[in-house]
Phi, psi and omega in degrees: 000317177294316181307317182291328175291316173307323179302303179299319180290330177292325184288314176307314180300313182299325175299307186296324181289317184291327174304310182300322181291322180297315185293321179297330182276348183267133179287157178282149180299139170275132182290149189288138175286125174295148179293142175290118177274139183281153168283137178291140179295142183264152181275129187275166176281165180314149182233087179293341175294314178293325183294314180298324180295321179293313188297313183297327179286324170299312177301319176295329177290321185282319185300317186295338183253016180075014181258147189294145180285169188254155173252127185285127184251128179296318185291325174298316182300318181302310183305310188298322180305311183296311190298318185293327180287328182290322181294314184291330175292325180267351180063033178196155175268145174201168173273145181269118182292335181266009192292328181299336175271333182274330173282133188237164174048070175216155159272320165202157178219167169208164183215147179240132176242130182211168176215145178179185187279342189207162169304310183298320183290315182290319175305314182290332178288323176293319181287335179282343178265119181305322185288314185294322180291330174294326182297314185280339177254018179290125184283346179285343188277145170230001179222155187218161173205130187226137171224136180242130175232130177265146178218094188073224178277003185244138173255157180239121181234148170228130181235127180241123176250138179225146168260111180287161179301155178284118179269099186292143183284152176298153175305153177288146175297150180297146176306152178285141189286125178286123181242130183273130180285131176256122182246126174293146185294151185291147177273147170293148174307128181276128182276156174281138184305135184287148180258119179259130179270122180289141180289149182304139176306135176261134182267113175264127186299145182290133175283119175257127185275130177299146180299132172289122178270108179255123177293134179235116179263123176273176183296325184254322183231156181245104176237135176302132170237118185277126179260116187279150178269139169267126185244131174256147174300324187250347186248155174288172185299127174243152181264149174307148176276162177075007185260139181290147177293157185296323184285334172294318184295318186293305174309318179293317175304318176290324173297320178298319187291324178294322179295320178296311182303321179294325182291318182292325177296323182294310194275357185286128181291160180288152182260000000 
């Protein structure tokens, strides 16, 4: 019984020892190496040289076919700038579904989007495509906007052509109203007023009233006394105040004379 237990213990110890040796001989697993990441290409700033290159080629294509050239519009450049930057950020070209809301003041417009290694390569690809070529050569368009963004060795370009709204000319001014000139009848020549010479003023000599002789009888003698008259230029003849009237003087004189005569007769002594 005891011998069986020692046998089992020996077998278990041998198994454990063999397992430890097996693990020691197995090499540890090597960790996986992470993949090497390529640096993302940088987006370049705006390139006005490339943008002018696209515009110049579009103008030449239209001019050689007798089509009017386009006018560069600033608002179209702004829309093209945003779309080219979006394409460069995503590294592929696509159509902007919201461009019909971003472009303003148009009757109709169209756009071309492309990418390539150079201006010539992308422009020639546009001209080789019937749809893109029709957009650039449409005679109803009169305005254009182009923007180029470089990302690494590739450029991303957006071209927008637009027909602006019809600007109706202002209505012509109304014709001037014909007015008939009214002329007053001619007046005769004004003659100078006749000069009338007034006759020289006639001077009438002042009328002098002869002095009135008023008899004045003194108590003793009867001598006439001339009383002068006072003449005013503007007033009628007036007599001096406090002078007796002729009738009173005459009456008084007669009474006085009669009294004297009676006195002389009375006092005369007898002859």
